C-alpha positions in Angstrom: 6.1 8.7 17.2 2.6 8.0 16.2 3.4 5.4 13.5 5.5 3.2 15.6 2.9 3.6 18.3 0.7 1.9 16.0 3.0 -1.0 15.7 3.6 -1.4 19.5 -0.1 -1.1 20.3 -1.3 -3.5 17.9 1.4 -6.1 18.8 0.6 -5.8 22.4 -3.1 -6.2 22.1 -2.9 -8.8 19.5 -0.8 -10.9 21.9 -3.0 -10.4 25.0 -5.8 -12.6 24.1 -7.4 -12.0 27.6 -10.1 -14.6 28.5 -13.1 -13.0 29.7 -16.4 -14.3 31.5 -19.3 -15.0 29.4 -21.2 -11.7 29.5 -24.3 -12.9 27.6 -26.1 -16.0 26.4 -24.9 -17.9 23.6 -27.7 -17.1 21.3 -26.9 -13.4 21.9 -23.2 -13.6 21.5 -21.6 -11.6 18.7 -24.8 -9.5 18.2 -23.8 -5.8 18.0 -26.1 -2.8 17.9 -26.3 -1.0 14.7 -27.1 2.5 13.7 -29.8 3.9 11.0 -31.5 1.8 8.3 -29.7 -0.6 6.0 -28.2 1.3 2.9 -27.2 -0.3 -0.6 -23.4 -0.7 -0.8 -21.0 -1.6 -3.4 -17.5 -0.9 -4.3 -18.7 1.2 -7.2 -20.8 3.2 -4.8 -17.8 3.8 -2.7 -15.8 5.0 -5.4 -18.5 7.4 -6.3 -18.4 8.6 -2.6 -14.6 9.3 -2.9 -14.9 11.0 -6.2 -17.7 13.4 -4.7 -15.6 14.0 -1.5 -12.7 15.0 -3.6 -14.6 17.6 -5.2 -15.3 19.3 -1.8 -12.8 21.3 0.4 -11.1 19.1 2.8 -12.4 19.2 6.4 -10.4 18.3 9.4 -11.8 15.9 11.9 -13.9 17.8 14.5 -14.6 14.9 16.9 -12.9 15.3 20.5 -11.7 12.4 22.4 -12.1 12.9 26.2 -8.9 13.8 28.0 -8.9 10.7 30.2 -8.2 8.8 27.0 -5.6 11.1 25.2 -3.7 11.2 28.5 -3.2 7.5 28.9 0.4 6.4 29.2 1.6 3.4 27.2 0.8 0.7 29.7 -2.6 2.1 30.5 -3.7 2.1 26.9 -2.3 -1.4 26.4 -4.3 -2.8 29.3 -7.6 -1.9 27.5 -8.7 -5.2 26.1 -11.8 -6.4 24.1 -14.5 -9.1 25.2 -14.4 -11.9 23.0 -18.1 -12.3 23.1 -18.5 -9.0 21.5 -16.4 -9.9 18.4 -18.2 -9.3 15.1 -19.6 -12.7 14.1 -18.7 -14.4 17.2 -20.6 -17.7 17.8 -21.7 -17.7 14.1 -19.7 -20.6 13.1 -17.8 -18.5 10.4 -13.9 -18.6 9.9 -13.5 -14.9 10.7 -14.1 -12.8 13.7 -13.4 -8.9 14.1 -12.5 -7.0 17.3 -12.0 -3.3 17.6 -9.4 -1.1 19.0 -10.4 1.7 21.6 -9.8 5.3 21.0 -7.0 6.8 23.1 -3.4 7.8 23.5 -2.3 8.8 19.9 -5.4 7.3 18.3 -7.8 10.2 18.6 -9.8 10.1 15.2 -13.0 8.2 15.5 -13.3 5.7 12.6 -16.7 4.6 11.4 -17.3 0.8 11.2 -20.0 -0.8 8.9 -21.2 -4.3 8.4 -22.2 -5.3 4.8 -24.8 -8.2 4.3 -26.0 -9.0 0.9 -25.2 -5.6 -0.4 -26.6 -3.6 2.6 -24.5 -1.8 4.9 -25.3 -0.5 8.4 -22.9 1.2 10.8 -21.8 -0.7 14.0 -22.4 1.1 17.2 -19.8 1.7 19.8 -20.6 0.4 23.2 -18.3 0.8 26.2 -19.4 -2.7 27.5 -17.5 -4.2 24.7 -14.2 -3.4 26.4 -12.4 -4.3 29.5 -10.7 -1.2 30.8 -8.2 -3.1 32.8 -5.6 -1.2 34.6 -6.2 2.0 32.5 -8.2 3.8 35.1 -10.9 4.6 32.4 -14.6 4.3 33.4 -16.6 3.2 30.5 -19.8 4.6 31.9 -18.4 8.1 31.8 -17.4 7.9 28.0 -19.7 9.4 25.3 -22.1 6.8 23.9 -21.1 7.9 20.4 -17.4 7.7 21.0 -16.5 5.4 18.1 -13.7 3.1 17.4 -10.1 3.5 16.5 -9.5 0.6 14.2 -10.1 -3.2 14.2 -8.3 -6.5 14.1 -9.0 -9.8 12.3 -9.1 -13.2 13.8 -9.2 -16.3 11.8 -10.7 -19.8 12.8 -7.2 -21.4 13.2 -6.6 -19.3 16.4 -9.3 -17.1 17.9 -6.8 -15.6 20.3 -4.0 -14.3 17.9 -5.3 -12.0 15.2 -3.9 -12.1 11.7 -4.3 -8.7 10.6 -4.8 -5.2 12.3 -6.0 -1.8 10.8 -5.0 1.1 13.2 -4.0 4.5 12.8 -4.0 6.8 9.8 -3.9 4.4 6.9 -1.6 2.0 8.5 -2.4 -1.9 8.5 -0.3 -4.9 8.9 -0.6 -8.7 9.0 1.2 -12.0 9.8 2.0 -15.2 7.9 2.7 -18.6 9.2 5.2 -17.4 11.9 2.4 -15.2 13.6 4.8 -12.6 14.2 3.9 -8.9 13.6 6.8 -6.6 12.2 6.7 -4.0 9.3 3.4 -2.2 8.3 1.9 -1.1 5.1 0.0 2.0 4.4 -3.0 3.0 2.0 -1.0 5.9 0.5 2.0 8.0 1.3 2.2 11.6 0.4 5.4 13.7 0.3 7.3 11.2 2.3 10.9 12.3 2.5 10.2 15.4 0.7 11.2 18.9 1.8 7.8 19.7 2.8 6.1 18.1 5.8 4.6 14.6 5.0 1.0 14.1 4.8 -0.8 11.0 6.3 -4.1 10.2 4.7 -6.5 8.5 6.9 -9.1 5.8 6.6 -12.1 7.5 8.0 -14.6 4.5 7.6 -14.5 0.9 7.0 -17.1 -1.6 5.6 -16.7 -5.3 6.7 -18.3 -7.8 4.3 -19.9 -10.7 6.2 -18.2 -13.9 4.9 -20.1 -17.0 4.2 -19.6 -19.8 6.7 -17.2 -21.7 4.5 -15.2 -18.6 3.0 -11.5 -18.2 3.9 -11.4 -14.7 2.3 -12.5 -11.6 4.1 -13.3 -8.4 2.3 -12.9 -5.1 3.7 -13.6 -1.7 2.2 -12.1 1.7 3.4 -12.8 5.3 2.4 -9.4 7.3 2.6 -9.4 11.2 3.0 -6.7 13.8 3.4 -6.1 17.5 2.3 -4.7 16.3 -1.1 -6.6 13.3 -2.0 -9.8 11.1 -1.5 -9.8 7.2 -2.4 -11.7 4.1 -2.1 -10.0 0.9 -1.2 -11.0 -2.8 -1.3 -8.9 -5.5 0.4 -9.5 -9.1 -0.1 -7.7 -10.9 2.9 -6.4 -14.5 2.5 -4.9 -15.8 5.9 -2.4 -18.7 5.5 1.3 -19.6 5.7 1.6 -16.7 3.2 -0.9 -14.1 4.0 -2.1 -12.6 1.0 -4.0 -9.4 0.5 -5.4 -8.2 -2.9 -5.8 -4.6 -2.9 -7.7 -2.3 -5.2 -7.4 1.6 -5.0 -9.2 4.2 -6.7 -7.7 7.7 -6.2 -9.3 11.1 -6.7 -6.9 14.0 -6.0 -7.9 17.4 -4.7 -4.8 19.1 -5.7 -1.4 18.3 -7.4 0.8 15.8 -5.4 4.6 16.4 -5.6 5.5 12.8 -4.3 2.9 10.2 -4.5 3.7 6.8 -2.7 1.7 3.8 -4.1 1.8 0.7 -1.8 4.0 2.2 0.8 5.8 -0.1 3.3 7.1 1.1 6.5 9.7 -0.6 8.8 12.6 -0.2 11.3 16.3 -0.7 11.1 18.5 0.4 13.9 21.7 -1.4 13.3 22.8 -4.6 11.5 25.9 -6.0 10.1 26.3 -3.4 7.4 25.6 -0.5 9.6 27.0 -0.2 13.1 26.3 3.5 13.6 24.0 2.8 16.6 25.3 -0.6 17.7 25.5 0.4 21.3 23.0 -2.5 22.4 24.0 -6.0 23.6 22.1 -7.4 20.6 24.2 -7.6 17.6 21.3 -6.6 15.1 17.9 -4.9 15.8 15.7 -4.6 12.6 12.3 -5.5 11.2 13.8 -5.5 7.7 17.4 -5.7 6.3 16.9 -4.7 2.7 14.8 -3.5 -0.3 14.3 -6.1 -3.1 13.3 -5.1 -6.5 12.4 -7.4 -9.5 12.5 -4.8 -12.5 10.4 -4.8 -15.4 13.3 -6.0 -17.5 13.8 -9.1 -15.3 17.0 -7.7 -13.4 16.9 -8.4 -9.5 18.2 -5.6 -7.2 19.1 -5.7 -3.7 19.6 -2.7 -1.7 20.6 -3.0 2.1 18.9 -0.4 4.3 20.6 1.6 6.9 20.2 4.0 9.8 21.6 7.2 8.5 22.8 10.2 10.4 20.6 12.2 8.3 17.6 11.8 5.9 18.4 9.6 2.9 16.5 9.3 -0.4 17.0 7.1 -3.4 15.0 6.4 -6.5 15.3 3.5 -8.6 13.7 4.1 -12.1 11.7 1.4 -13.6 9.0 0.5 -16.1 6.1 -1.8 -15.1 7.9 -3.2 -12.2 7.2 -6.9 -11.4 7.6 -6.3 -7.8 9.3 -5.0 -4.7 9.4 -5.4 -0.9 11.1 -4.9 2.4 12.5 -8.3 3.5 13.9 -9.7 6.4 16.4 -11.9 4.8 18.4 -12.7 7.9 16.3 -15.3 10.0 19.0 -16.8 12.3 18.3 -16.2 15.8 21.9 -16.1 17.0 22.3 -13.0 14.8 19.9 -11.2 17.1 19.8 -13.0 20.3 16.4 -11.4 21.3 14.3 -13.9 22.9 11.4 -11.4 23.6 10.5 -10.0 20.2 12.2 -12.4 18.0 13.4 -10.2 15.0 14.4 -13.3 13.0 10.6 -14.1 12.7 9.6 -10.7 11.4 7.6 -11.0 8.2 8.8 -9.8 4.8 6.4 -7.9 2.7 6.3 -8.1 -1.2 4.2 -5.9 -3.5 3.2 -7.5 -6.8 1.6 -5.1 -9.2 -1.5 -6.7 -11.0 -1.2 -4.6 -14.1 1.3 -2.4 -15.9 2.2 0.5 -13.6 3.9 2.3 -16.4 7.0 4.4 -15.7 8.1 5.6 -12.4 10.5 4.5 -9.6 10.7 2.6 -6.5 11.6 5.1 -3.9 13.4 4.5 -0.5 13.5 6.8 2.3 15.9 6.2 5.3 15.5 8.2 8.5 17.8 8.4 11.7 16.6 6.6 14.7 18.2 5.9 18.0 15.4 3.7 19.2 13.9 0.3 17.9 10.3 1.7 18.6 10.5 4.1 15.8 9.9 3.3 12.2 12.5 4.9 10.1 12.3 2.9 6.7 9.8 3.6 3.9 9.5 2.1 0.3 6.8 2.8 -2.2 6.1 3.1 -6.0 6.3 6.7 -7.4 4.5 7.0 -10.9 6.0 9.4 -13.2 2.5 10.4 -14.5 1.4 13.0 -11.8 -2.0 12.9 -10.1 -4.1 16.0 -11.1 -7.4 17.2 -9.6 -10.3 15.7 -11.6 -8.6 12.6 -12.5 -9.4 9.0 -11.4 -6.4 6.7 -11.0 -6.8 3.1 -10.4 -4.0 0.7 -9.0 -4.3 -3.1 -8.2 -1.8 -5.0 -6.5 -1.1 -8.0 -4.3 0.6 -7.9 -0.8 2.5 -11.1 0.4 3.3 -11.3 4.1 5.7 -14.1 5.1 9.0 -15.4 5.8 10.1 -15.0 2.2 8.5 -13.4 -0.8 6.6 -15.6 -3.3 9.2 -15.2 -6.0 13.0 -15.6 -5.8 15.9 -14.7 -8.1 17.2 -17.8 -10.1 20.8 -16.1 -9.6 22.6 -16.0 -6.5 21.4 -13.7 -3.6 23.1 -11.4 -1.3 23.1 -13.1 2.2 25.2 -10.6 4.1 26.7 -7.0 3.8 29.5 -5.8 6.1 31.4 -2.5 6.0 34.5 -1.1 7.9 37.7 0.6 7.5 39.7 -0.2 4.4 43.3 -0.9 3.7 45.6 -3.9 4.0 46.0 -5.6 7.3 49.5 -5.3 8.6 50.4 -2.4 6.5 50.4 1.3 7.4 47.3 3.0 5.9 48.4 6.2 3.9 45.0 7.5 3.1 41.3 6.9 4.3 39.2 4.2 2.4 36.1 2.2 3.3 35.8 -1.7 3.0 32.7 -3.4 1.5 32.2 -7.0 1.8 29.3 -8.8 0.2 28.4 -12.5 0.5 26.4 -14.2 -2.3 24.6 -17.6 -2.2 22.5 -19.8 -4.2 21.9 -19.9 -8.1 24.7 -21.7 -9.9 27.5 -20.6 -7.4 27.7 -24.2 -5.8 27.9 -25.8 -9.3 31.1 -23.7 -10.2 34.3 -25.8 -10.7 37.2 -25.5 -8.1 39.4 -22.6 -9.4 36.6 -21.0 -11.5 37.4 -17.2 -12.1 34.4 -15.4 -10.7 34.9 -11.7 -11.0 33.0 -8.8 -9.0 31.7 -6.2 -11.5 31.8 -2.9 -9.5 30.8 0.7 -10.3 30.8 3.6 -8.1 29.3 7.2 -8.7 32.3 8.8 -7.1 35.7 7.8 -5.6 38.3 5.2 -6.6 37.5 1.5 -6.3 40.5 -0.7 -5.3 41.7 -3.9 -3.6 38.8 -6.0 -5.4 38.4 -9.6 -5.1 35.9 -12.5 -5.2 36.5 -15.9 -3.6 34.6 -19.1 -2.5 33.0 -18.9 0.9 32.3 -22.3 2.2 30.2 -21.1 5.2 27.5 -19.9 2.9 28.4 -22.5 0.0 28.8 -19.3 -2.1 31.2 -16.5 -2.8 32.3 -13.3 -1.0 33.1 -10.1 -2.8 35.3 -7.4 -1.5 36.4 -3.9 -2.4 37.6 -0.6 -0.9 36.1 2.7 -1.9 38.7 5.7 -1.6 37.1 9.2 -1.6 39.0 11.5 -3.8 37.8 14.7 -2.4 36.1 16.0 0.8 32.5 16.0 -0.3 30.2 14.1 2.1 27.5 13.8 -0.6 26.3 10.2 -0.9 28.1 7.7 -3.3 26.0 5.3 -5.2 27.6 1.7 -5.4 26.8 -1.2 -7.6 28.0 -4.8 -7.6 27.4 -8.2 -9.2 29.2 -11.4 -9.8 30.2 -12.4 -13.1 31.7 -15.6 -14.7 32.7 -16.0 -18.2 31.1 -12.7 -18.9 27.7 -13.9 -17.7 26.0 -12.4 -14.5 25.8 -14.9 -11.7 24.1 -12.9 -9.0 21.5 -10.3 -8.5 22.9 -6.8 -8.3 23.8 -5.3 -5.1 23.1 -1.6 -4.4 24.3 0.6 -1.7 24.4 4.3 -0.8 27.3 5.3 1.4 27.9 8.7 2.9 31.7 9.6 3.4 32.3 11.3 6.8 33.5 14.7 6.9 37.3 15.2 6.3 38.1 15.7 9.8 36.5 12.4 10.8 38.5 10.3 8.3 40.9 8.7 10.7 43.2 6.1 9.5 
């Protein structure tokens, strides 16, 4: 799956850090050949280019990548490294360096790279001598001299071997915080994700890398996005740190009406976890990059929606006006819950989207796809505005992305720390009908301050079925409370059931709101 191939490729190459012999004198290191004369460049100019592009018919990429690159297997492509001495700004005593990804395997669309210096841009020339072809079997001398690049990755002066951000494949990019562990990805734009029609994947066709000053800890990157439906201009201000921050400005110019537009889309993987054991046939108890979607609504309400690995496509929309933020999070950060000492799922970053201005009315939408393998991304979340994009319009969106162990804002009330599900009924008593049990643990907020014997109540609603055997009791292991209930289907329908739960004390909410979408099994599978 090309989306997940991006994630695997970037991670492997990022971790490689292969030391290379000195291929040129220090005074020449970092110098890259450039094409053509310098041209004036600014974000305003880029927006003008995207606007003009949208007025023209879309043209599919015509560049052809040699077969010896497209036919590489995973290990062969992974073995292609980049010579450190050829990094952009190498040996210039700046806080950033940029290295480039080679075309090959699933990355077959050349991307134009430019350097911007004092408002003047020049394209960077591809040269096979920049790359170490390792065990790929590729001979650089046989490749076209104008082949181009697939993408790029960013190094910060704190560690020249491990990159902090990577842009590779369609409009995908990702970054790391202090854990230095890649995980989920972001995208420039999503179009018709989870819709009945095939999804459209916009592509960044060109990037402009602004040369930072020697003391700057911010790298500015510009991108030109194109697809059959829309053209766009993007600006990224990248701030590495314990919490990696990206300030994003996007200007969109549609060619045609778009049915389902996804702003600030996030893409992740969930195979199985404590709440969903459908694919739990692995020795590891949990396998996921993210375990839930968090939302901070415009009215101040906090929502938590655990993600799942469904048997078929699931789609849910959470209406809002001027959302304060949303993100795919990895809340469970305990190694013993995963037991994977190779890819360390407990270190995977969470990604939080913070709108910078009012986004108006719309919905945070969640798409969950089935997957039987952890190398396939199957979770997507994005903002879908109510106001449709129409040809001839310019639509501007500004937001901030936070990559790190935890989002920059947290609910003041108790949070969901675990969700578990299983067969319902009372232990020791014969079950007379099928029901499904939901167990939700809450911790934090004011829960630890409650007096012994305080009557905490679970407030539960279900879109269908009968809620029964409800309870909320203290749970010492998390210094919080555990809510439990059963849901009994009252018909044979397999349509999803929407569930909602929060804790209340003396009529006051004590927790964020837990949301869940449960699909009852067919009647023939409802074994007691």
